[in-house]
N, CA, C and O of each residue as an XYZ file, in Angstrom:
480
protein
N     166.967    127.745    103.094
C     165.474    127.716    103.786
C     165.414    126.087    104.137
O     166.247    125.248    103.793
N     164.230    125.874    104.898
C     163.900    124.469    105.417
C     162.606    124.432    105.582
O     161.827    125.347    105.848
N     162.389    123.102    105.376
C     160.815    122.631    105.401
C     161.070    121.043    105.914
O     161.871    120.210    105.487
N     159.828    120.929    107.268
C     159.770    119.666    107.869
C     158.856    119.223    107.940
O     157.892    119.855    108.373
N     158.748    117.742    107.482
C     156.898    116.938    107.377
C     157.324    115.624    106.918
O     158.344    115.086    107.348
N     156.722    115.215    106.239
C     156.160    113.744    105.824
C     156.131    113.568    104.567
O     155.324    114.094    103.800
N     157.419    112.465    104.142
C     157.017    112.520    102.472
C     155.557    111.920    101.744
O     155.366    110.704    101.691
N     155.008    112.459    101.442
C     153.855    111.871    100.924
C     153.687    111.436     99.587
O     152.764    110.672     99.304
N     154.602    111.905     98.616
C     154.478    110.998     97.127
C     155.856    111.144     96.681
O     156.312    112.268     96.887
N     156.723    110.227     96.069
C     157.830    110.172     95.578
C     157.627    109.966     93.929
O     157.580    108.771     93.637
N     157.518    110.715     92.986
C     157.763    110.476     91.772
C     158.607    109.788     90.968
O     159.703    109.442     91.409
N     158.232    109.498     89.706
C     159.291    108.583     89.223
C     160.533    109.530     88.891
O     160.455    110.736     88.656
N     161.675    108.766     88.915
C     162.891    109.240     88.379
C     163.134    109.932     86.880
O     162.810    109.254     85.905
N     163.551    110.917     86.721
C     163.742    111.328     84.998
C     164.997    111.577     84.778
O     165.766    111.713     85.729
N     165.398    111.674     83.550
C     166.612    111.617     82.897
C     166.655    111.789     81.785
O     165.663    111.596     81.082
N     168.175    112.330     81.146
C     168.128    112.662     79.724
C     169.796    112.826     79.652
O     170.711    112.550     80.428
N     169.717    113.383     78.399
C     171.294    114.191     77.830
C     171.404    115.339     77.500
O     170.969    115.681     76.401
N     172.011    116.255     78.349
C     172.421    117.368     78.069
C     172.828    117.856     76.712
O     173.246    117.050     75.881
N     172.722    119.192     76.431
C     173.072    119.949     75.308
C     174.630    119.517     75.090
O     175.174    119.581     73.987
N     175.112    119.184     75.968
C     176.788    118.869     75.745
C     176.940    117.744     76.150
O     178.067    117.504     76.581
N     175.985    116.689     76.185
C     176.247    115.102     76.374
C     176.416    114.261     77.553
O     176.618    113.071     77.798
N     176.225    115.552     78.299
C     176.331    114.903     80.092
C     174.860    114.303     79.943
O     174.048    114.718     79.116
N     174.610    113.213     80.903
C     173.768    112.315     81.149
C     173.313    112.989     82.427
O     174.228    113.520     83.056
N     171.849    113.104     83.056
C     171.408    113.824     84.140
C     170.540    112.937     84.657
O     170.044    112.080     83.925
N     170.288    113.002     85.760
C     168.885    112.250     86.502
C     168.392    113.298     87.833
O     169.035    113.990     88.622
N     167.109    113.064     87.665
C     166.498    114.308     88.822
C     165.087    113.397     89.368
O     164.281    112.919     88.569
N     164.967    113.266     90.823
C     163.537    112.789     91.159
C     162.897    113.963     91.990
O     163.562    114.904     92.422
N     161.610    113.825     92.162
C     160.551    115.092     92.679
C     160.185    114.114     93.745
O     160.321    112.892     93.700
N     159.576    115.029     94.958
C     158.969    114.318     95.971
C     158.056    115.568     96.723
O     158.446    116.729     96.595
N     157.104    115.331     97.331
C     156.032    115.696     97.648
C     156.212    115.574     99.244
O     156.337    114.530     99.885
N     156.197    116.732     99.667
C     156.448    116.907    101.550
C     155.028    117.586    101.761
O     154.422    118.334    100.994
N     154.587    117.009    103.305
C     153.737    117.861    103.530
C     153.682    118.074    105.063
O     153.779    117.139    105.858
N     153.509    119.462    105.449
C     153.763    119.944    106.660
C     152.969    119.688    107.765
O     151.772    119.410    107.701
N     153.700    119.790    108.897
C     152.508    119.410    110.029
C     151.999    120.304    110.769
O     151.578    120.177    111.919
N     152.042    121.489    109.927
C     151.182    122.719    110.514
C     149.653    122.887    111.025
O     149.091    121.810    110.824
N     148.807    123.779    111.581
C     147.699    123.906    112.000
C     146.614    123.834    110.279
O     145.442    123.487    110.133
N     147.534    124.272    109.341
C     146.797    123.993    107.937
C     148.212    123.261    107.187
O     149.301    123.785    106.950
N     147.806    122.053    106.959
C     149.317    121.695    106.465
C     149.411    122.119    105.271
O     148.410    122.486    104.656
N     150.758    122.140    104.688
C     150.953    122.569    103.616
C     151.984    121.495    102.335
O     153.068    120.975    102.598
N     151.371    121.421    101.211
C     152.313    120.528    100.241
C     153.528    121.215     99.565
O     153.178    122.284     99.064
N     154.649    120.982     99.416
C     155.556    121.250     98.541
C     156.321    120.308     97.451
O     157.034    119.462     97.991
N     156.317    120.283     96.002
C     157.024    119.522     95.857
C     158.582    119.940     95.456
O     158.878    121.027     94.959
N     159.157    119.293     95.642
C     160.852    119.531     95.555
C     161.386    118.496     94.786
O     160.814    117.416     94.641
N     162.694    118.846     94.182
C     163.591    117.794     93.704
C     165.157    117.975     94.029
O     165.905    118.917     94.291
N     165.282    116.297     93.843
C     166.960    116.035     94.063
C     167.392    115.559     92.649
O     167.064    114.591     91.964
N     168.292    116.649     92.456
C     169.299    116.310     90.961
C     170.484    115.802     90.920
O     171.406    116.536     91.275
N     170.804    114.352     90.460
C     171.830    114.195     90.302
C     171.582    112.538     90.791
O     170.829    112.108     91.664
N     172.428    111.871     89.963
C     172.010    109.986     90.789
C     172.632    109.928     91.845
O     171.985    109.503     92.803
N     173.970    110.288     92.067
C     174.533    110.364     93.339
C     173.579    111.045     94.739
O     173.404    110.476     95.817
N     173.122    112.237     94.384
C     172.239    112.580     95.280
C     171.104    111.788     96.114
O     170.832    111.619     97.303
N     170.479    111.310     94.597
C     169.371    110.503     94.729
C     169.688    108.878     95.317
O     168.955    108.024     95.816
N     170.787    108.912     95.071
C     170.980    107.624     95.694
C     171.570    107.845     97.358
O     171.396    107.013     98.249
N     172.187    108.965     97.499
C     172.848    109.284     98.982
C     171.771    110.018     99.837
O     172.044    110.298    101.004
N     170.525    110.349     99.292
C     169.216    110.906    100.309
C     168.494    109.709    100.262
O     168.133    109.400    101.397
N     168.082    108.787     99.277
C     167.129    107.468     99.460
C     165.987    107.948    100.407
O     165.722    107.566    101.546
N     165.317    108.993     99.542
C     163.947    109.121    100.107
C     162.971    108.067    100.132
O     162.658    107.418     99.134
N     162.613    107.944    100.996
C     161.417    106.590    100.682
C     159.545    107.884    100.859
O     159.535    109.108    100.986
N     158.453    107.041    100.796
C     157.351    107.283    101.253
C     157.081    107.768    102.433
O     158.164    108.343    102.542
N     156.400    108.088    103.674
C     156.139    108.051    104.820
C     157.300    108.483    105.915
O     156.985    108.482    107.105
N     158.637    108.851    105.522
C     159.603    109.327    106.186
C     159.141    110.822    106.697
O     158.430    111.562    106.017
N     159.654    111.151    107.995
C     160.056    112.413    108.572
C     161.196    112.509    108.375
O     162.124    111.788    108.741
N     161.171    113.924    107.446
C     162.450    114.732    107.130
C     162.515    116.427    107.562
O     161.700    117.143    108.144
N     163.548    116.631    107.127
C     163.510    118.104    107.143
C     164.581    118.120    106.168
O     165.623    117.502    106.389
N     164.378    118.860    104.986
C     164.877    119.358    104.119
C     164.956    120.720    103.409
O     164.125    121.525    102.986
N     166.457    120.638    103.459
C     166.911    122.031    103.218
C     167.185    122.357    101.872
O     167.884    121.478    101.369
N     166.935    123.194    101.154
C     166.528    123.901     99.751
C     166.880    125.202     99.411
O     167.035    126.225    100.078
N     166.986    124.903     98.065
C     167.282    126.374     97.661
C     166.124    126.869     96.341
O     165.886    125.990     95.512
N     165.672    127.755     96.221
C     164.435    128.231     95.218
C     165.143    128.980     93.983
O     165.872    129.924     94.289
N     165.018    128.687     92.730
C     165.570    129.416     91.890
C     164.087    129.024     90.966
O     163.305    128.077     91.052
N     164.145    130.494     89.873
C     162.948    130.437     88.878
C     163.729    130.427     87.533
O     164.799    131.031     87.610
N     163.442    129.869     86.287
C     163.721    129.839     85.231
C     162.916    130.208     84.031
O     161.744    129.847     84.141
N     163.224    130.871     82.830
C     162.314    131.226     82.072
C     162.471    130.237     80.864
O     163.535    129.766     80.463
N     161.169    130.000     80.336
C     161.192    129.023     79.072
C     159.896    129.221     78.299
O     158.715    129.248     78.646
N     160.488    129.344     77.191
C     159.313    130.022     75.840
C     158.259    130.728     76.722
O     157.134    130.337     77.033
N     158.981    131.994     77.083
C     158.372    133.339     77.964
C     157.537    132.988     79.403
O     156.829    133.811     79.984
N     157.731    131.814     79.784
C     156.721    131.552     80.891
C     157.729    131.319     81.921
O     158.831    130.970     81.499
N     157.596    131.428     83.075
C     158.583    131.175     84.441
C     158.344    130.032     85.235
O     157.149    129.749     85.154
N     158.905    129.323     85.901
C     158.959    128.260     86.510
C     159.795    128.009     87.607
O     160.998    128.037     87.348
N     159.461    127.761     88.802
C     160.248    127.775     89.979
C     160.617    126.115     90.438
O     160.019    125.040     90.493
N     161.758    126.562     90.672
C     162.528    125.102     90.955
C     162.968    125.210     92.562
O     163.507    126.128     93.180
N     162.544    123.981     92.950
C     162.774    123.753     94.577
C     163.657    122.590     94.458
O     163.285    121.442     94.217
N     164.820    122.972     94.642
C     166.192    121.809     95.158
C     166.514    121.610     96.287
O     166.773    122.515     97.080
N     166.554    120.347     96.559
C     167.228    120.006     97.628
C     168.696    119.567     97.753
O     169.246    118.777     96.985
N     169.295    120.202     98.861
C     170.778    120.037     99.082
C     171.194    119.348    100.182
O     172.376    119.059    100.373
N     170.050    118.987    101.126
C     170.674    118.182    102.439
C     169.201    117.760    103.003
O     168.220    118.495    102.890
N     169.183    116.602    103.563
C     168.224    115.736    104.011
C     168.234    115.137    105.471
O     168.996    114.214    105.759
N     167.415    115.661    106.324
C     167.949    115.040    107.643
C     166.715    114.330    108.119
O     165.518    114.606    108.026
N     167.351    113.363    108.641
C     165.895    112.200    109.078
C     166.014    112.432    110.587
O     166.904    112.957    111.257
N     164.723    111.820    110.946
C     164.430    111.667    112.287
C     163.853    112.806    113.271
O     163.765    112.896    114.495
N     163.528    113.567    112.277
C     162.566    115.219    113.098
C     161.338    114.860    112.964
O     160.715    114.983    111.909
N     160.954    114.463    113.841
C     159.495    114.420    114.006
C     158.780    115.917    114.723
O     159.342    116.553    115.616
N     157.660    116.230    114.212
C     156.938    117.016    114.496
C     156.906    117.067    116.236
O     157.144    116.075    116.924
N     156.547    118.490    116.817
C     156.451    118.689    117.830
C     155.329    117.868    118.239
O     154.504    117.407    117.450
N     155.320    117.682    119.614
C     154.247    116.973    120.186
C     153.250    117.778    120.610
O     153.537    118.842    121.158
N     152.173    117.466    120.456
C     150.928    118.268    121.177
C     150.796    118.076    122.455
O     150.856    116.989    123.031
N     150.539    119.547    123.117
C     150.699    119.847    124.201
C     149.845    118.651    125.022
O     148.884    118.089    124.497
N     150.258    118.375    126.204
C     149.566    117.630    127.031
C     148.246    118.449    127.369
O     148.121    119.640    127.081
N     147.023    117.494    128.174
C     145.740    118.260    128.676
C     146.105    119.284    129.355
O     147.029    119.025    130.126
N     145.749    120.333    129.374
C     145.703    121.642    130.362
C     145.451    121.381    131.677
O     144.365    120.841    131.891
N     146.015    121.567    132.440
C     145.451    121.453    133.824
C     144.245    122.584    133.903
O     144.512    123.748    133.605
N     142.855    122.190    134.330
C     142.374    123.420    134.680
C     142.905    124.126    135.872
O     143.571    123.670    136.801
N     142.427    125.465    135.636
C     142.693    126.595    136.656
C     142.119    127.170    137.410
O     141.654    128.177    136.876
N     141.817    127.080    138.633
C     141.002    127.329    139.448
C     140.972    128.969    140.052
O     141.848    129.579    140.665
N     139.958    129.293    139.731
C     140.076    130.971    140.569
C     139.266    131.449    141.358
O     138.086    131.409    141.008
N     139.553    131.971    142.481
C     138.832    132.447    143.555
C     137.592    133.224    143.231
O     137.732    134.074    142.352
N     136.260    133.080    143.838
C     135.392    133.691    143.359
C     134.999    134.956    144.378
O     134.787    134.753    145.574
N     134.916    136.436    143.706
C     135.341    137.482    144.026
C     133.671    138.232    144.771
O     133.083    138.885    143.909
N     133.138    138.212    145.760
C     131.889    138.547    145.939
C     131.841    140.400    145.937
O     132.376    141.117    146.783
N     130.975    140.898    144.629
C     130.260    141.981    144.610
C     129.201    142.030    145.014
O     128.479    142.626    144.215
N     128.644    141.675    145.953
C     127.142    142.058    146.763
C     127.089    143.348    147.476
O     127.982    144.016    147.997
N     125.922    143.515    147.375
C     125.541    145.358    147.576
C     125.889    145.215    149.283
O     125.965    146.276    149.902
N     126.107    143.867    150.071
C     126.940    144.449    151.492
C     127.825    145.301    151.567
O     127.841    146.112    152.492
N     128.706    145.283    150.638
C     130.149    145.661    150.467
C     129.759    147.343    150.843
O     128.745    147.862    150.375
N     130.560    147.973    151.602
C     130.399    149.382    151.629
C     131.024    150.235    150.135
O     132.238    150.247    149.932
N     130.017    150.943    149.127
C     130.701    151.077    147.733
C     131.735    152.224    148.327
O     132.735    152.228    147.608
N     131.811    152.917    149.084
C     132.852    153.907    149.234
C     134.185    153.288    150.028
O     135.096    154.019    150.415
N     134.175    151.817    150.221
C     135.130    151.060    150.896
C     136.061    150.813    149.876
O     135.868    149.835    149.154
N     137.255    151.690    149.652
C     138.257    151.035    148.507
C     139.076    149.961    149.181
O     139.105    149.794    150.401
N     139.848    149.130    148.148
C     140.440    147.827    148.583
C     141.808    148.343    148.946
O     142.631    147.555    149.411
N     142.111    149.631    148.761
C     143.729    149.723    149.219
C     143.624    151.166    149.889
O     144.618    151.687    150.394
């Protein structure tokens, strides 16, 4: 899946140690779309190498490819939106220029015309 928009928030990096003793890091970001009714989506980047590679900054226009997965914890379910690719330089589609006025010829429907006169 993909989403295109502007990064409006960069949340603090989080990290810890897994049960197996491996270090991990994760950072979350909020992106806002450029639709008529903008949507905000919070996604994460997992791994210090990916965080450094993507180097996402607030205010950037990005297209983010992501996977969605859900997990259960203590009887509750949580969605995980994890980015796996980030592309820069994808600005929203430009708004259409002023639409030119279309002129339509007026049709005369006055009583002068014969009602039995067919146009074909």
